C-alpha positions, 0 to 999 in steps of 0.5 A: 445868173444874169437875165439877158436885158430887153432889147433897145429900140436901137437894137430893134432897128437895127434888126428891121436894118438886117431884114430888109433888102441889101442897098434898099431904102428901108435897109438904109431907114433903119440904120439911121434910125438905129444911129439916132436911137442910139443917141436919143433913146427916144422916138421922139428924140430920134426925130428931133435929131433927123430934123436936124439934119439935111437927109433926102426927102426920101430916106427922111420919109423911110426913116420916120415910117421905120421910128413910127413902126418901132412905136408899136409893141413887139409882137411876141411869137408871132406865127408866120 
């Protein structure tokens, strides 16, 4: 029996996107982060890719916040 692969950083960014309010800056930022992480696989690589593209300052800072959040270890079985 195969074990499920651990979610990638891009997968986690898509989860954040799905949880954010429709039309919100956070939702757009998480989507951008997911695309960057599909190409780069690391948050450092995603930051380098982001620096190469023209992105509005407000969205860019939100993407950087999402990437910083993704660097934190995932909490298992959170109790909210």
